[in-house]
C-alpha positions, 0 to 999 in steps of 0.5 A: 500500500502507498504511504500516507504521505503519497495519498491522493484525494478520493476525486483528484481528478475533477472534470466534470463537463469533460466527462460527460463529453467523454462518456458520449464521444468514446462509445461512438468512437467505439462503434463508428470509429474502429476503437473497439477491435483495437480494445479486443486487440489491447487485451488480448492473451490476457489471464490473471489479475489485471489492473486498468489504470484510468478505466474512464466509463469501463469501454474495456470491460466487455473486451476482457478475454475469460482467462482474466480472473479478476480486474482491478479498475482505477477511475478517478473522476466520479462522473465516469467512475459511475459509468464504469460500475454499471459496465462492470455489471455487465462484464463477462469476467469480475471487475472492482471498479475503484477511486484512485489515481496512477500516481499513488495506487490503493494496491500492494506491491507485485499483486498483478499479473497484467497492467493495462493503460489505454488513453490515459498517459496523456492525461496524468500529471506525472508520467514517470511517477504513474508508471514507477507505480505500474511497475511497483504492483506488477509481478517480476515478468507481468505485462505492461499492455498499452494503447496510447496517442503521442508525439507526431513523427513529423515536425509540422504537426510535432510543432502544432502539438506543443503549442497546443499542449502548452495552451488550449488543449488540456484546458478543453480535453480533461488535462490530455496532452497531444505530444508526450511519447508513450513508448519512450516513457514506458522504456525509462520506467524500466519496462522491456518492450515487447511488441508494438505497432504504430498507427493512425485513428482515423485510419484515413481522412484529415490527420489530427494532433491525437491521430497519432497511436501506439499499441503494444505490450511490455514486460517488467524486467 
């Protein structure tokens, strides 16, 4: 368990307007934007105890394979957490939705076989600390599965991302930053990358600051 000095308030994240927007937009993105199959790919082959960080409104829950014995889903935002509880009741695997923040996980060390981050590293306040917590709670050899958006490969879009991240984007979109580098952060936290693939969302059409995505797995050494 984290020490008393590292505990966070029950609702350390409070973005009520964005939470309601995200709850509607994410469902549409799953159904019409091709995100649903990516969630299945992200979670395929998992087993045992899993911790999911930033579970949002629980859209991943329906995609967990039955080989998973339990999911502990951490969600700091109150409105999204209520929706996640409803989604947990419909899941095929046991899901326990609890409050908490990625930087101070309310669970024991080396307690999980796998961890999942899905479109969340863009918005955590302290990425190195959050990944250090994931490293702590995974057993040796445990997997970190990730599906994130991040920095664009082209200079022009990367400059745009940096400008947005310094100004309006985090304010409008619940603390999201478009130009972070999730792969570099995961490796810097001591994880060994297993595999990953880069892709665009949406696959066709205009490129958005959040279009540059990566999906893959890494292992705790």
